[in-house]
C-alpha positions in Angstrom: -123.1 -17.7 -85.3 -122.8 -17.7 -89.2 -125.4 -16.6 -91.2 -125.8 -17.7 -94.9 -127.7 -15.0 -97.0 -129.7 -16.5 -99.8 -131.5 -14.3 -102.0 -134.4 -15.3 -103.8 -134.5 -12.2 -106.5 -132.4 -9.3 -107.3 -129.4 -9.2 -109.7 -125.9 -10.3 -109.1 -123.1 -8.6 -111.2 -120.0 -11.3 -111.8 -116.8 -10.7 -112.9 -117.0 -13.6 -115.4 -113.5 -15.5 -115.6 -112.2 -17.0 -118.7 -112.6 -20.9 -119.4 -116.3 -20.2 -117.9 -119.4 -20.3 -120.3 -122.0 -17.9 -119.2 -123.8 -21.1 -118.4 -121.6 -22.6 -116.3 -121.5 -19.3 -114.4 -125.3 -19.7 -113.7 -125.4 -23.4 -113.2 -122.7 -23.0 -110.3 -125.0 -20.3 -108.8 -127.9 -22.2 -109.1 -126.2 -25.0 -106.9 -124.3 -22.8 -104.5 -127.6 -20.3 -103.9 -130.2 -23.5 -104.1 -132.2 -21.6 -106.6 -134.2 -22.8 -109.7 -134.9 -20.0 -111.4 -131.4 -18.3 -112.8 -130.5 -16.2 -116.0 -128.0 -14.3 -117.4 -128.5 -11.0 -119.6 -126.0 -11.7 -122.5 -123.4 -15.0 -123.3 -119.8 -14.4 -122.8 -117.8 -16.8 -125.0 -115.8 -19.1 -122.7 -112.3 -17.0 -123.9 -113.8 -13.9 -122.6 -113.6 -12.1 -119.3 -116.2 -9.6 -117.9 -119.4 -8.4 -116.6 -122.1 -11.0 -116.7 -125.5 -9.6 -115.2 -127.1 -12.5 -113.4 -131.0 -12.5 -112.2 -132.5 -14.3 -109.6 -135.8 -15.7 -109.0 -138.6 -13.3 -110.5 -136.2 -10.4 -111.2 -135.2 -13.0 -114.3 -138.3 -11.8 -116.5 -136.1 -8.2 -116.3 -133.0 -9.3 -118.0 -134.5 -9.0 -121.5 -134.1 -5.3 -121.0 -130.7 -5.3 -119.9 -129.3 -6.5 -123.2 -130.1 -3.3 -125.0 -128.1 -1.4 -122.9 -124.8 0.4 -124.4 -121.9 -1.9 -123.9 -117.8 -0.9 -124.3 -115.5 -3.9 -125.2 -111.8 -3.6 -124.6 -109.3 -5.9 -126.4 -105.5 -7.2 -126.9 -104.5 -7.0 -130.6 -102.4 -9.9 -131.8 -101.4 -9.1 -135.2 -100.1 -11.3 -138.1 -101.8 -14.7 -136.6 -104.4 -16.9 -138.1 -106.1 -19.5 -136.4 -109.3 -22.3 -137.4 -111.8 -20.3 -135.2 -110.9 -17.0 -135.8 -109.8 -16.2 -131.9 -107.2 -17.2 -129.9 -108.5 -19.9 -128.6 -108.2 -22.2 -132.0 -105.3 -23.2 -133.6 -102.8 -21.4 -135.5 -103.2 -22.0 -139.4 -101.0 -19.2 -140.5 -98.5 -16.5 -138.8 -97.8 -13.6 -140.8 -94.6 -11.0 -140.8 -95.9 -7.9 -139.5 -92.8 -6.2 -138.6 -93.5 -3.3 -141.1 -96.4 -2.1 -139.4 -96.4 1.0 -137.5 -99.0 1.3 -134.5 -100.0 4.5 -136.2 -101.1 2.5 -139.4 -103.1 0.2 -137.3 -104.7 3.3 -135.6 -105.7 4.3 -138.5 -107.2 1.7 -140.1 -109.3 1.2 -136.9 -111.4 3.8 -137.3 -114.0 1.7 -139.3 -114.7 -0.3 -135.9 -115.9 2.7 -133.9 -119.7 2.9 -133.7 -122.3 1.0 -134.2 -121.8 -2.0 -136.2 -122.9 -5.6 -137.7 -120.6 -8.6 -137.0 -120.0 -12.0 -138.2 -119.1 -13.9 -135.2 -116.6 -16.7 -135.1 -117.7 -20.3 -135.8 -117.4 -21.6 -132.1 -119.1 -18.1 -131.0 -121.6 -18.3 -128.1 -124.4 -16.7 -129.8 
């Protein structure tokens, strides 16, 4: 005998794949779980992968307290390419020769990225 568990309240931790919006994830869960009240703790751009915390039922009201928790971002860096969307999803608008750049130079210049900062989101970012 197969029993389907359908939680009415609680949190789900989703590893969001690239190509889906956070809204796509919650829409799929809404259909699969047959639940109306569902939300997430913060939007991830469609190209981003990572942890998406989803609230079900009455726990949706608690999601607001999760948004300010510390976060860690990891990324791959591709130097020398510009796109029309300021991310890897856009059309390439310029290519620059980066062959003389050394890894230690990049590491030294990247020090300003550590710690709290204000960020300007790309035009197509999920704001």
